[in-house]
N, C-alpha and C positions, 0 to 999 in steps of 0.2 A: 334569655334564649328560650325559644319555644320548645316544648317537648314534642318531638315528631310522632311518637307513639300516640300521644293524646290528640294531636291534630288529625291523625288518620283513624283514631278511635279503635286501636288494636292493642293487644297485650304485648309486653316486652319479649315474650318468647314466641310470638306469632311466626308462622312460616312465610316464605316468600309469596306463596299463592294467596294466603290470607291478607298479606299486605297489599298485593295487587288488586284483590277484590275490594278491599276497603278504600284504596286510592280511587278506583273507578266510581265507586258509590259516592264518595265525598265530592268528587269533581262534578258528578251529575247533579248533586244538591246545590252547588254554588256557582257553577259555570254560567255565564251570561247567555250562552246559546241555548241552554236547556230550560232555564227558569225565567229568562228575561233579565234585563240589567238591574231592575229594582231589587230582586231577590238576592243578588250576589254582591260581594265586594271584592275589589281587585287584590286587597291584602290577603283575604282568605284563600283565593286561588293561588297566589304566590306561595303562601305557607304550605298548602297541600302539595304543590309541585316540588317545593324544597324538601319536604318530608319524604316524598317518593324518591327523589334523587338520592338522598342519603340512605334510606332503608332498602332500596332495591339492589344496591351493590354490597356484596358480602364484606369487602374491605372497608368501605366507608361506614357500613353499619357497625362493624367491630370497633372502628376508631371512635364512632359516636357513643357506643355503649361504654367504652373504656373511660369516657369523661365522667360518667356517673358512678362508676365503681372502680376507682383506681387501686384500691387495696385488694380487690378480688383477683386471684390469679386467673389468667385467661388460658384456655386450651388452644393450641395451635391448630387451626383448621386448614386442611390442604386446599380447600376451595377458595381461600382468601388470596387476592392478588398480592404477589410479592413485589416489594420495591427493591431493586438492585442498584448498587452504585454504578456510576457511568463506567463504560469500558475503558480500559487503559491499553495503550500500545505495548506489546511485549518486547521492549528494547533488549532486555537481557537475552532472550531467546534469539532474536535477530543477530545480535552481536556474537553470540556463541556460534551460530551457524556460519557467519562470515569468517570467524577465526578458524573453525574447523575446515572450511573450504580453502582458506589461504594456506593452511598447513598441508592439506592434501596436494594442492598445486605445487607447493615448494618441494615436497617429497617426490612427486612425479617428475619435476624438473631436474632434480638432483639425480634420480635413478634412471632417467630417460636416456635414449640414445643421443649421441652428439649429432650435430648437423652433418648431413652427408656432404661430401666434397661437391663444390659447385661444378656443374657440367658446362661444357663448352657450348655456348650458344652463338658465337661469332660476333657478339656485341661487346666491345671493350668497355669496361667500367673501372672505377677505382678498385684496386686489389687484384685485378686480372694479371696473369702472367702472359708475356708476349715474346714472340720471336720476330725476326725481320725477313722480308722476302728480298728478291733480287734488286728491286728498286728502292729499298729502304723503308717500305711501309710496314707498320706493325700489324700483326694478326695474333689472335688469342690462341694459347696452348694450355694444356693442363698444368697446374702448379706442382703436381706430384712427380712430374718428369723433368727433363732438362728444359730450361728456358733461359732467354738472354736478358730479360729485364722484368721488373714489376711496375705496374701503372700506379702512380700516385693520384692523378686526376686526368680528366678529359676536358679540354677547354676549346672554345670556338677557334676557327681558323685565324681570326684577326687578333686573338689574345696571345700573350706570351706566358711561358711557364716560369716558375720560380728559378732563381739563379743556381740553386743547388740541385736542379734536375736537368735532364736532357730532354729534348723534344723530338718527336717523330710524327709522321702522318699516320692516321688510322686508315687501314686498307678499305674499310667500308665507307670512308668519306664522311665520317661523323664529326671530325674535328682534329685537333692536335692532341697527341698523347704526351703527358708529362711523365717521364720515367725516372724511377729512383736508381741511383748508380749501383 
């Protein structure tokens, strides 16, 4: 392995500006565009470029220097690029938030007001309470007052109700009302 400091002809404690000046001077010496193709070799241009690549980055330079002095304790430099592990999805946090949200919804449901009684809208549906008019047609009435029957289901005119129910016409003409006794 080539010594990058020797390739650029700088000392090991050289500053970044010294390394930059040495890199430019060495490239002018060997580059084919400045001296002609006879004065340079492609391997020396490659070595100089590789030396610049390693020594110009504080992180790569520190890693390179640590290869030559593994027993020397290194000082942590805040300018060195840090390598962090890949990010992980915070599953515990997400599941905790979902659990807390579910608990809040459950408490609100338990402590909340019950459903208000259904208002009379004139449309008969399952569970409606009905009375009958003079011609025997069913119409909806409030279930908290007196009523004559409760609707189990509403079926089309050509369908029949179950045998345990009685049937009547819907006043609105929506179909046949199957009534619980």
